Z-matrix of the N, CA and C atoms (Angstrom, degrees):
N
C 1 1.452
C 2 1.527 1 109.78
N 3 1.326 2 115.20 1 159.29
C 4 1.456 3 120.12 2 -178.07
C 5 1.520 4 110.24 3 -100.34
N 6 1.338 5 115.28 4 135.84
C 7 1.464 6 121.53 5 179.64
C 8 1.520 7 109.85 6 -128.97
N 9 1.319 8 116.12 7 138.19
C 10 1.461 9 120.56 8 173.34
C 11 1.520 10 108.29 9 -73.83
N 12 1.317 11 116.98 10 122.82
C 13 1.464 12 120.84 11 -177.10
C 14 1.526 13 112.65 12 -110.87
N 15 1.325 14 117.84 13 -13.13
C 16 1.470 15 119.64 14 179.35
C 17 1.525 16 109.65 15 -169.34
N 18 1.312 17 113.46 16 161.76
C 19 1.464 18 121.28 17 173.02
C 20 1.517 19 107.52 18 -127.29
N 21 1.326 20 116.33 19 130.54
C 22 1.455 21 121.11 20 -177.71
C 23 1.520 22 109.92 21 -76.60
N 24 1.349 23 114.46 22 132.13
C 25 1.455 24 120.59 23 178.38
C 26 1.527 25 111.27 24 -101.77
N 27 1.304 26 115.22 25 -143.86
C 28 1.472 27 120.17 26 -175.11
C 29 1.524 28 111.86 27 -76.84
N 30 1.307 29 114.72 28 162.36
C 31 1.461 30 120.65 29 175.45
C 32 1.523 31 109.57 30 -69.75
N 33 1.342 32 115.87 31 149.31
C 34 1.460 33 121.03 32 179.02
C 35 1.522 34 107.89 33 -127.52
N 36 1.326 35 115.96 34 117.77
C 37 1.459 36 119.33 35 -179.46
C 38 1.519 37 112.27 36 74.12
N 39 1.338 38 115.75 37 -160.77
C 40 1.471 39 120.62 38 -173.66
C 41 1.529 40 112.67 39 -118.43
N 42 1.332 41 116.35 40 6.29
C 43 1.465 42 118.66 41 -174.81
C 44 1.525 43 113.90 42 -107.19
N 45 1.336 44 116.91 43 17.88
C 46 1.453 45 119.67 44 173.71
C 47 1.514 46 115.24 45 94.59
N 48 1.329 47 118.72 46 3.94
C 49 1.453 48 120.17 47 179.09
C 50 1.530 49 110.52 48 -77.29
N 51 1.337 50 115.02 49 151.91
C 52 1.457 51 121.23 50 176.32
C 53 1.523 52 109.43 51 -133.04
N 54 1.318 53 116.24 52 150.38
C 55 1.461 54 119.88 53 169.50
C 56 1.524 55 107.49 54 -79.41
N 57 1.325 56 116.41 55 153.35
C 58 1.460 57 119.55 56 176.97
C 59 1.522 58 109.82 57 -133.95
N 60 1.310 59 115.37 58 143.63
C 61 1.460 60 122.85 59 172.42
C 62 1.527 61 106.30 60 -91.87
N 63 1.315 62 116.51 61 107.21
C 64 1.462 63 121.60 62 -174.63
C 65 1.526 64 110.32 63 -73.23
N 66 1.321 65 116.42 64 134.39
C 67 1.465 66 121.61 65 178.89
C 68 1.530 67 111.07 66 -127.94
N 69 1.298 68 116.07 67 32.41
C 70 1.452 69 121.06 68 177.90
C 71 1.517 70 109.22 69 -139.62
N 72 1.328 71 116.61 70 149.62
C 73 1.468 72 120.89 71 176.36
C 74 1.515 73 111.81 72 -79.92
N 75 1.337 74 117.25 73 -8.49
C 76 1.459 75 121.17 74 -176.91
C 77 1.534 76 111.08 75 -126.29
N 78 1.334 77 117.22 76 60.78
C 79 1.470 78 118.93 77 -179.03
C 80 1.517 79 112.77 78 -62.37
N 81 1.366 80 116.59 79 -30.66
C 82 1.456 81 119.30 80 -179.76
C 83 1.526 82 111.50 81 -66.03
N 84 1.331 83 117.50 82 -20.75
C 85 1.458 84 122.32 83 178.04
C 86 1.522 85 111.29 84 -98.02
N 87 1.322 86 117.30 85 -49.08
C 88 1.465 87 121.52 86 -174.05
C 89 1.517 88 113.04 87 -77.43
N 90 1.353 89 117.00 88 -27.13
C 91 1.462 90 120.59 89 -174.39
C 92 1.525 91 111.41 90 -119.71
N 93 1.311 92 115.91 91 34.59
C 94 1.461 93 121.31 92 -179.73
C 95 1.531 94 110.51 93 -84.59
N 96 1.332 95 117.65 94 152.99
C 97 1.464 96 120.13 95 175.33
C 98 1.528 97 110.51 96 -53.79
N 99 1.321 98 115.03 97 135.66
C 100 1.462 99 120.81 98 -177.89
C 101 1.505 100 113.90 99 98.78
N 102 1.340 101 117.52 100 -18.03
C 103 1.465 102 120.66 101 179.71
C 104 1.524 103 110.17 102 -67.19
N 105 1.313 104 115.56 103 137.37
C 106 1.469 105 121.92 104 177.28
C 107 1.523 106 107.58 105 -109.11
N 108 1.316 107 116.17 106 122.81
C 109 1.454 108 121.44 107 -172.58
C 110 1.518 109 111.52 108 -122.30
N 111 1.323 110 115.08 109 138.33
C 112 1.458 111 120.31 110 170.54
C 113 1.521 112 108.52 111 -72.98
N 114 1.306 113 117.38 112 168.25
C 115 1.463 114 120.58 113 -175.77
C 116 1.521 115 111.46 114 -137.68
N 117 1.297 116 114.30 115 160.59
C 118 1.463 117 122.73 116 170.12
C 119 1.520 118 106.27 117 -132.29
N 120 1.339 119 117.64 118 109.40
C 121 1.458 120 128.80 119 10.26
C 122 1.532 121 112.89 120 -72.16
N 123 1.326 122 115.20 121 147.04
C 124 1.456 123 120.99 122 -175.03
C 125 1.529 124 112.68 123 -64.54
N 126 1.329 125 116.37 124 -26.48
C 127 1.466 126 120.03 125 -176.66
C 128 1.520 127 112.73 126 -66.17
N 129 1.323 128 118.06 127 -19.61
C 130 1.462 129 121.81 128 -179.16
C 131 1.525 130 111.38 129 -76.29
N 132 1.306 131 117.04 130 -31.76
C 133 1.468 132 121.20 131 -172.67
C 134 1.506 133 113.91 132 -108.34
N 135 1.334 134 115.47 133 -168.04
C 136 1.472 135 125.31 134 1.09
C 137 1.533 136 111.78 135 -71.71
N 138 1.336 137 114.75 136 157.65
C 139 1.452 138 121.12 137 -179.84
C 140 1.522 139 109.47 138 -117.08
N 141 1.337 140 115.06 139 136.90
C 142 1.468 141 121.19 140 177.29
C 143 1.518 142 109.05 141 -106.83
N 144 1.321 143 115.93 142 124.39
C 145 1.466 144 119.81 143 179.59
C 146 1.523 145 109.33 144 -73.35
N 147 1.321 146 115.29 145 124.62
C 148 1.460 147 120.89 146 -178.89
C 149 1.525 148 111.44 147 -95.07
N 150 1.321 149 116.46 148 -45.42
C 151 1.468 150 120.89 149 178.14
C 152 1.529 151 109.39 150 -142.09
N 153 1.329 152 114.94 151 157.34
C 154 1.460 153 120.60 152 175.47
C 155 1.513 154 110.03 153 -148.63
N 156 1.330 155 116.49 154 142.25
C 157 1.458 156 120.69 155 177.53
C 158 1.520 157 108.59 156 -157.94
N 159 1.330 158 115.41 157 159.10
C 160 1.459 159 121.33 158 178.12
C 161 1.518 160 108.26 159 -101.17
N 162 1.327 161 116.23 160 130.46
C 163 1.463 162 121.95 161 179.50
C 164 1.522 163 108.55 162 -134.95
N 165 1.344 164 116.30 163 119.42
C 166 1.466 165 122.14 164 179.93
C 167 1.527 166 111.59 165 52.93
N 168 1.315 167 115.12 166 40.18
C 169 1.455 168 120.10 167 176.86
C 170 1.510 169 115.18 168 80.86
N 171 1.324 170 118.50 169 1.64
C 172 1.458 171 122.09 170 179.60
C 173 1.522 172 109.64 171 -115.11
N 174 1.335 173 115.54 172 141.98
C 175 1.459 174 120.67 173 177.19
C 176 1.515 175 109.07 174 -81.19
N 177 1.329 176 115.69 175 129.19
C 178 1.463 177 122.11 176 175.82
C 179 1.519 178 108.70 177 -112.12
N 180 1.327 179 116.61 178 132.91
C 181 1.457 180 121.98 179 177.72
C 182 1.522 181 109.75 180 -123.95
N 183 1.336 182 114.91 181 151.09
C 184 1.456 183 120.62 182 168.75
C 185 1.517 184 107.50 183 -127.75
N 186 1.316 185 116.03 184 136.15
C 187 1.453 186 121.12 185 -176.77
C 188 1.526 187 110.89 186 -105.09
N 189 1.311 188 115.65 187 149.36
C 190 1.471 189 121.13 188 177.65
C 191 1.525 190 109.26 189 -57.20
N 192 1.315 191 115.94 190 131.88
C 193 1.455 192 121.27 191 179.42
C 194 1.515 193 114.27 192 86.96
N 195 1.331 194 117.07 193 -2.84
C 196 1.458 195 121.18 194 179.27
C 197 1.522 196 107.72 195 -113.40
N 198 1.340 197 116.00 196 87.05
C 199 1.455 198 120.03 197 -170.00
C 200 1.506 199 115.79 198 -104.92
N 201 1.328 200 118.50 199 1.30
C 202 1.460 201 118.67 200 -179.58
C 203 1.538 202 109.60 201 -143.54
N 204 1.305 203 114.56 202 173.61
C 205 1.462 204 119.72 203 -174.29
C 206 1.526 205 112.05 204 -64.33
N 207 1.331 206 117.75 205 -38.73
C 208 1.458 207 120.34 206 -178.94
C 209 1.524 208 111.38 207 -61.90
N 210 1.332 209 116.09 208 -43.06
C 211 1.463 210 120.06 209 178.86
C 212 1.523 211 110.68 210 -65.12
N 213 1.340 212 115.68 211 -39.14
C 214 1.456 213 119.81 212 179.25
C 215 1.521 214 110.98 213 -65.92
N 216 1.329 215 116.64 214 -43.73
C 217 1.459 216 120.48 215 -178.47
C 218 1.524 217 111.63 216 -64.28
N 219 1.332 218 117.15 217 -29.23
C 220 1.465 219 121.07 218 179.42
C 221 1.530 220 111.94 219 -67.78
N 222 1.334 221 117.36 220 -18.41
C 223 1.466 222 121.54 221 -179.51
C 224 1.523 223 112.55 222 -88.58
N 225 1.313 224 117.25 223 -5.73
C 226 1.469 225 121.29 224 -173.87
C 227 1.528 226 111.39 225 -56.85
N 228 1.330 227 115.84 226 132.94
C 229 1.458 228 121.23 227 179.05
C 230 1.516 229 114.71 228 89.21
N 231 1.332 230 117.00 229 -6.18
C 232 1.461 231 120.60 230 -179.43
C 233 1.528 232 111.00 231 -73.49
N 234 1.312 233 116.45 232 136.68
C 235 1.466 234 121.46 233 174.92
C 236 1.521 235 109.33 234 -89.86
N 237 1.335 236 115.87 235 136.87
C 238 1.463 237 121.61 236 177.89
C 239 1.518 238 108.41 237 -101.08
N 240 1.331 239 116.42 238 130.62
C 241 1.456 240 121.94 239 -171.18
C 242 1.520 241 110.41 240 -124.69
N 243 1.334 242 115.85 241 127.86
C 244 1.468 243 121.39 242 179.04
C 245 1.518 244 109.75 243 -108.23
N 246 1.329 245 114.92 244 149.14
C 247 1.469 246 121.11 245 174.40
C 248 1.520 247 107.56 246 -88.98
N 249 1.333 248 116.94 247 122.04
C 250 1.460 249 122.09 248 -175.48
C 251 1.528 250 109.47 249 -127.05
N 252 1.323 251 116.68 250 135.38
C 253 1.452 252 121.72 251 174.57
C 254 1.533 253 108.23 252 -64.84
N 255 1.336 254 119.21 253 120.24
C 256 1.467 255 120.43 254 -177.59
C 257 1.521 256 113.63 255 -62.51
N 258 1.329 257 117.27 256 -18.30
C 259 1.465 258 120.31 257 179.16
C 260 1.524 259 112.19 258 -88.76
N 261 1.319 260 116.50 259 -10.01
C 262 1.467 261 120.46 260 -178.27
C 263 1.516 262 110.62 261 -70.99
N 264 1.323 263 116.19 262 139.09
C 265 1.453 264 122.01 263 179.83
C 266 1.528 265 109.74 264 -121.29
N 267 1.329 266 118.25 265 147.66
C 268 1.468 267 120.24 266 174.83
C 269 1.527 268 110.29 267 -61.08
N 270 1.321 269 116.30 268 149.89
C 271 1.459 270 120.34 269 179.49
C 272 1.520 271 111.99 270 -64.75
N 273 1.324 272 117.41 271 -37.92
C 274 1.455 273 121.69 272 179.43
C 275 1.528 274 109.24 273 -83.83
N 276 1.338 275 118.77 274 121.32
C 277 1.469 276 120.23 275 -178.86
C 278 1.513 277 113.83 276 -64.00
N 279 1.341 278 117.48 277 -14.79
C 280 1.456 279 121.04 278 179.07
C 281 1.528 280 111.94 279 -91.29
N 282 1.339 281 116.70 280 2.42
C 283 1.455 282 120.79 281 178.50
C 284 1.523 283 109.35 282 -110.75
N 285 1.347 284 114.88 283 154.20
C 286 1.449 285 120.01 284 -177.22
C 287 1.520 286 109.09 285 -141.89
N 288 1.325 287 115.68 286 148.19
C 289 1.450 288 120.33 287 171.94
C 290 1.526 289 108.34 288 -78.90
N 291 1.328 290 115.15 289 153.17
C 292 1.458 291 119.17 290 -178.63
C 293 1.527 292 111.81 291 -55.12
N 294 1.336 293 116.63 292 -41.38
C 295 1.467 294 118.73 293 -175.07
C 296 1.526 295 111.78 294 -65.77
N 297 1.347 296 117.25 295 -22.46
C 298 1.463 297 119.83 296 176.82
C 299 1.529 298 111.44 297 -74.31
N 300 1.322 299 116.99 298 -26.60
C 301 1.457 300 121.74 299 -174.72
C 302 1.529 301 113.39 300 -93.82
N 303 1.322 302 116.07 301 -26.64
C 304 1.458 303 118.95 302 -178.85
C 305 1.519 304 110.81 303 -62.86
N 306 1.314 305 115.60 304 138.01
C 307 1.466 306 124.94 305 178.36
C 308 1.529 307 113.68 306 75.57
N 309 1.336 308 118.00 307 4.43
C 310 1.456 309 118.27 308 173.97
C 311 1.530 310 109.46 309 -66.75
N 312 1.334 311 116.03 310 142.08
C 313 1.460 312 120.27 311 172.31
C 314 1.526 313 108.77 312 -74.81
N 315 1.302 314 116.72 313 138.56
C 316 1.460 315 122.09 314 178.34
C 317 1.518 316 108.17 315 -108.08
N 318 1.331 317 116.29 316 124.88
C 319 1.462 318 122.09 317 -179.43
C 320 1.519 319 108.80 318 -134.63
N 321 1.326 320 115.76 319 158.66
C 322 1.457 321 120.23 320 172.65
C 323 1.527 322 108.72 321 -84.90
N 324 1.329 323 116.80 322 173.12
C 325 1.465 324 120.63 323 -176.21
C 326 1.521 325 112.28 324 -61.08
N 327 1.337 326 117.33 325 -27.64
C 328 1.466 327 119.70 326 179.83
C 329 1.527 328 112.52 327 -89.58
N 330 1.345 329 116.28 328 7.42
C 331 1.456 330 120.61 329 176.14
C 332 1.510 331 115.38 330 91.82
N 333 1.343 332 118.05 331 0.92
C 334 1.460 333 120.81 332 179.11
C 335 1.527 334 110.55 333 -65.67
N 336 1.320 335 116.06 334 129.97
C 337 1.463 336 120.53 335 -178.49
C 338 1.523 337 110.43 336 -73.15
N 339 1.330 338 115.25 337 131.78
C 340 1.458 339 121.32 338 175.54
C 341 1.521 340 110.20 339 -104.40
N 342 1.337 341 116.70 340 -44.76
C 343 1.448 342 119.91 341 -179.57
C 344 1.518 343 111.39 342 160.87
N 345 1.335 344 115.11 343 -151.70
C 346 1.463 345 121.83 344 -176.08
C 347 1.521 346 109.17 345 -135.17
N 348 1.336 347 116.63 346 135.77
C 349 1.466 348 120.92 347 179.34
C 350 1.524 349 109.43 348 -71.71
N 351 1.317 350 116.54 349 120.20
C 352 1.460 351 121.02 350 179.64
C 353 1.527 352 113.06 351 -109.07
N 354 1.347 353 115.87 352 -16.27
C 355 1.474 354 119.03 353 -177.46
C 356 1.522 355 109.14 354 -160.24
N 357 1.330 356 115.77 355 148.67
C 358 1.459 357 121.91 356 171.95
C 359 1.525 358 107.11 357 -112.43
N 360 1.315 359 116.70 358 122.21
C 361 1.461 360 121.17 359 179.17
C 362 1.525 361 108.73 360 -104.33
N 363 1.326 362 116.68 361 119.41
C 364 1.464 363 121.97 362 -178.96
C 365 1.523 364 109.23 363 -96.86
N 366 1.318 365 116.13 364 103.76
C 367 1.455 366 122.01 365 178.50
C 368 1.521 367 109.44 366 -98.21
N 369 1.337 368 117.67 367 161.78
C 370 1.470 369 119.22 368 178.71
C 371 1.520 370 113.39 369 -57.70
N 372 1.345 371 117.56 370 -34.43
C 373 1.459 372 120.27 371 -175.31
C 374 1.515 373 113.33 372 -90.08
N 375 1.340 374 117.84 373 -31.41
C 376 1.454 375 121.38 374 -177.04
C 377 1.520 376 109.57 375 -168.44
N 378 1.332 377 115.60 376 168.79
C 379 1.457 378 121.31 377 174.79
C 380 1.525 379 108.91 378 -96.19
N 381 1.328 380 115.67 379 150.96
C 382 1.453 381 121.35 380 179.03
C 383 1.520 382 110.45 381 -125.60
N 384 1.331 383 116.21 382 138.06
C 385 1.457 384 121.05 383 167.35
C 386 1.528 385 107.53 384 -85.83
N 387 1.325 386 116.85 385 127.64
C 388 1.457 387 120.58 386 169.38
C 389 1.523 388 105.76 387 -95.09
N 390 1.325 389 115.86 388 113.33
C 391 1.462 390 121.40 389 -171.84
C 392 1.531 391 109.25 390 -112.61
N 393 1.323 392 115.56 391 126.69
C 394 1.460 393 120.57 392 176.27
C 395 1.516 394 109.33 393 -88.32
N 396 1.319 395 116.74 394 121.87
C 397 1.464 396 122.21 395 179.89
C 398 1.527 397 110.25 396 -76.25
N 399 1.313 398 118.00 397 162.65
C 400 1.465 399 120.59 398 178.64
C 401 1.527 400 113.33 399 -57.86
N 402 1.343 401 117.69 400 -28.31
C 403 1.462 402 120.25 401 -179.78
C 404 1.523 403 112.72 402 -86.16
N 405 1.345 404 116.70 403 4.63
C 406 1.457 405 120.47 404 178.06
C 407 1.513 406 114.28 405 94.07
N 408 1.325 407 118.85 406 -11.55
C 409 1.458 408 121.41 407 177.02
C 410 1.528 409 109.82 408 -75.87
N 411 1.325 410 116.35 409 169.43
C 412 1.456 411 121.17 410 -178.88
C 413 1.520 412 110.68 411 -122.28
N 414 1.322 413 115.26 412 149.40
C 415 1.455 414 121.83 413 174.31
C 416 1.521 415 107.68 414 -135.31
N 417 1.321 416 116.73 415 143.21
C 418 1.464 417 121.76 416 178.89
C 419 1.516 418 109.49 417 -102.57
N 420 1.332 419 116.18 418 125.62
C 421 1.457 420 121.49 419 -177.82
C 422 1.528 421 109.04 420 -118.97
N 423 1.324 422 119.02 421 118.95
C 424 1.467 423 120.88 422 178.29
C 425 1.526 424 110.95 423 -60.50
N 426 1.325 425 116.28 424 133.06
C 427 1.465 426 120.71 425 179.46
C 428 1.518 427 108.04 426 -87.36
N 429 1.334 428 114.96 427 75.72
C 430 1.457 429 122.20 428 178.36
C 431 1.529 430 107.72 429 -127.80
N 432 1.325 431 116.04 430 152.82
C 433 1.459 432 121.40 431 -173.02
C 434 1.521 433 112.71 432 -59.70
N 435 1.336 434 117.20 433 -33.93
C 436 1.453 435 120.12 434 -177.39
C 437 1.522 436 112.13 435 -67.05
N 438 1.340 437 117.20 436 -25.10
C 439 1.468 438 120.86 437 -177.37
C 440 1.527 439 111.38 438 -106.95
N 441 1.323 440 117.32 439 -47.27
C 442 1.466 441 120.50 440 176.84
C 443 1.524 442 106.61 441 -91.97
N 444 1.313 443 116.09 442 99.32
C 445 1.463 444 121.03 443 -170.65
C 446 1.516 445 113.74 444 -85.62
N 447 1.332 446 118.02 445 -19.07
C 448 1.466 447 119.75 446 -179.40
C 449 1.517 448 110.27 447 -159.76
N 450 1.326 449 115.48 448 141.68
C 451 1.459 450 123.09 449 170.88
C 452 1.524 451 106.94 450 -119.03
N 453 1.307 452 116.85 451 116.97
C 454 1.469 453 122.33 452 -178.83
C 455 1.525 454 107.95 453 -115.72
N 456 1.349 455 115.54 454 95.69
C 457 1.455 456 119.25 455 -177.27
C 458 1.518 457 111.66 456 -69.00
N 459 1.327 458 117.49 457 -32.17
C 460 1.465 459 120.10 458 178.65
C 461 1.528 460 110.85 459 -64.12
N 462 1.312 461 115.62 460 -42.40
C 463 1.468 462 120.25 461 179.35
C 464 1.527 463 112.12 462 -86.10
N 465 1.358 464 116.32 463 -5.55
C 466 1.466 465 122.00 464 -179.65
C 467 1.529 466 111.55 465 56.49
N 468 1.335 467 115.23 466 51.26
C 469 1.450 468 117.95 467 177.96
C 470 1.522 469 111.28 468 -148.73
N 471 1.322 470 114.77 469 155.69
C 472 1.457 471 123.01 470 173.16
C 473 1.522 472 107.21 471 -118.32
N 474 1.340 473 116.01 472 130.38
C 475 1.458 474 121.12 473 -179.58
C 476 1.522 475 108.16 474 -100.09
N 477 1.326 476 116.31 475 130.70
C 478 1.461 477 120.39 476 -176.73
C 479 1.520 478 110.81 477 -125.42
N 480 1.322 479 114.80 478 153.27
C 481 1.464 480 122.78 479 175.05
C 482 1.526 481 106.88 480 -128.40
N 483 1.339 482 116.82 481 75.58
C 484 1.466 483 120.07 482 -172.94
C 485 1.515 484 112.49 483 -73.59
N 486 1.321 485 117.59 484 140.81
C 487 1.467 486 120.26 485 175.42
C 488 1.528 487 109.58 486 -70.31
N 489 1.327 488 117.59 487 156.58
C 490 1.465 489 120.08 488 177.55
C 491 1.522 490 110.87 489 -54.48
N 492 1.326 491 114.75 490 134.42
C 493 1.452 492 120.21 491 179.27
C 494 1.504 493 114.10 492 100.38
N 495 1.334 494 118.36 493 -19.98
C 496 1.465 495 120.10 494 -179.65
C 497 1.516 496 110.76 495 -74.21
N 498 1.320 497 115.70 496 -40.78
C 499 1.457 498 121.66 497 178.84
C 500 1.517 499 107.15 498 -116.26
N 501 1.310 500 117.36 499 134.12
C 502 1.458 501 121.74 500 -169.06
C 503 1.521 502 114.10 501 -53.15
N 504 1.327 503 117.29 502 -49.96
C 505 1.459 504 118.31 503 -176.00
C 506 1.516 505 111.36 504 -65.16
N 507 1.350 506 117.52 505 -31.00
C 508 1.462 507 119.97 506 176.37
C 509 1.529 508 110.12 507 -66.28
N 510 1.343 509 115.35 508 -37.32
C 511 1.462 510 119.47 509 179.64
C 512 1.521 511 110.20 510 -63.98
N 513 1.361 512 116.99 511 -39.77
C 514 1.448 513 120.60 512 -179.87
C 515 1.527 514 110.64 513 -65.38
N 516 1.329 515 115.68 514 -40.82
C 517 1.453 516 119.73 515 178.44
C 518 1.525 517 110.59 516 -62.56
N 519 1.350 518 115.93 517 -44.52
C 520 1.461 519 120.24 518 -179.85
C 521 1.522 520 110.19 519 -62.53
N 522 1.345 521 116.19 520 -40.89
C 523 1.453 522 119.99 521 -179.57
C 524 1.521 523 110.62 522 -63.76
N 525 1.342 524 116.40 523 -42.05
C 526 1.460 525 119.86 524 179.93
C 527 1.522 526 109.91 525 -64.35
N 528 1.339 527 116.80 526 -38.26
C 529 1.458 528 120.58 527 -179.40
C 530 1.528 529 110.21 528 -66.14
N 531 1.343 530 116.08 529 -41.19
C 532 1.456 531 119.67 530 -179.96
C 533 1.532 532 110.85 531 -65.18
N 534 1.356 533 116.11 532 -39.57
C 535 1.453 534 119.20 533 178.48
C 536 1.523 535 110.13 534 -62.77
N 537 1.333 536 115.56 535 -40.13
C 538 1.452 537 119.83 536 178.78
C 539 1.504 538 111.74 537 -64.17
N 540 1.338 539 116.58 538 -39.48
C 541 1.462 540 120.13 539 178.63
C 542 1.518 541 110.67 540 -63.91
N 543 1.344 542 115.85 541 -39.36
C 544 1.454 543 119.07 542 -179.34
C 545 1.527 544 110.82 543 -65.98
N 546 1.356 545 116.20 544 -41.36
C 547 1.460 546 119.99 545 178.63
C 548 1.518 547 110.15 546 -61.94
N 549 1.350 548 115.98 547 -42.27
C 550 1.456 549 120.01 548 -179.70
C 551 1.521 550 110.76 549 -63.56
N 552 1.356 551 115.46 550 -40.08
C 553 1.462 552 119.50 551 179.32
C 554 1.531 553 110.27 552 -62.00
N 555 1.350 554 115.63 553 -41.15
C 556 1.455 555 119.36 554 -179.18
C 557 1.528 556 110.51 555 -64.88
N 558 1.369 557 115.21 556 -40.31
C 559 1.463 558 119.29 557 178.59
C 560 1.519 559 110.78 558 -61.62
N 561 1.351 560 116.48 559 -43.38
C 562 1.447 561 120.32 560 179.76
C 563 1.529 562 110.78 561 -62.70
N 564 1.358 563 115.79 562 -37.56
C 565 1.447 564 119.26 563 179.95
C 566 1.521 565 111.47 564 -65.27
N 567 1.354 566 115.69 565 -39.52
C 568 1.466 567 118.46 566 179.90
C 569 1.523 568 111.26 567 -69.14
N 570 1.359 569 116.22 568 -33.13
C 571 1.458 570 119.60 569 -178.87
C 572 1.520 571 112.34 570 -80.22
N 573 1.336 572 117.01 571 -10.98
C 574 1.449 573 119.77 572 177.96
C 575 1.512 574 113.47 573 79.03
N 576 1.363 575 117.78 574 19.27
C 577 1.462 576 119.58 575 179.30
C 578 1.518 577 110.04 576 -65.40
N 579 1.340 578 116.26 577 146.91
C 580 1.458 579 120.90 578 179.97
C 581 1.516 580 111.42 579 -112.81
N 582 1.341 581 117.33 580 25.02
C 583 1.465 582 121.21 581 -178.57
C 584 1.503 583 111.17 582 -71.29
N 585 1.340 584 114.56 583 -175.04
C 586 1.464 585 121.23 584 179.33
C 587 1.504 586 109.75 585 -59.56
N 588 1.323 587 118.66 586 132.66
C 589 1.470 588 120.18 587 -179.87
C 590 1.505 589 110.65 588 -56.94
N 591 1.314 590 116.10 589 141.77
C 592 1.469 591 119.87 590 178.06
C 593 1.508 592 110.00 591 -69.25
N 594 1.322 593 115.42 592 153.58
C 595 1.460 594 119.55 593 178.42
C 596 1.499 595 109.99 594 -165.32
N 597 1.311 596 116.05 595 -177.03
C 598 1.461 597 121.16 596 -179.23
C 599 1.509 598 109.98 597 -68.84
N 600 1.338 599 114.87 598 154.41
C 601 1.463 600 119.52 599 176.45
C 602 1.512 601 109.48 600 -65.12
N 603 1.343 602 115.43 601 153.10
C 604 1.464 603 119.63 602 177.89
C 605 1.504 604 109.50 603 -55.77
N 606 1.327 605 117.27 604 138.89
C 607 1.447 606 122.67 605 177.37
C 608 1.502 607 108.96 606 -105.15
N 609 1.353 608 114.87 607 148.13
C 610 1.458 609 118.34 608 -179.06
C 611 1.513 610 112.79 609 -90.48
N 612 1.347 611 115.32 610 2.88
C 613 1.474 612 118.75 611 177.49
C 614 1.501 613 112.87 612 84.84
N 615 1.363 614 118.10 613 -2.54
C 616 1.454 615 120.68 614 -179.74
C 617 1.512 616 109.65 615 -88.72
């Protein structure tokens, strides 16, 4: 099957290099020198990676036949597509290919439906799940262990523990709880109680 592994960004320098937005967990394999990649639009490719290097945290690639800035700039916005065996699995059991995660149902630990993963966004700092809510809106969930607590491919679901504010309804619940705490604090103040001062619930740091 074909998977999008990167998107070409702007030209870098004058020797045909381009920045790329990586969309694979295995760039050292999928975007290595010598790799031949299909493209979208198809008329641009296939493209053969000639060189690759990391500069200021960004991956720079140069393709065969693209030797100057004008040629590099003409590739901007092109998607790079690799042919991947659908039965192939990442070596690390804690890693997943994008196609394994797309369309997974996203639920909280208590089974509350959040939505469905429609896209994986690979940012320099972290990956994001783009989740479509039942009402058609979207929410972005960082793919980090503290928030995405389980991936169950057999059940086709991702279990999340989002902090207050990440998902709208959770934010409303947190706000209601805080308002209640404030009311309780005011009641205690009027009654003259000398107990432990009210405050926010303990946070787990996530």
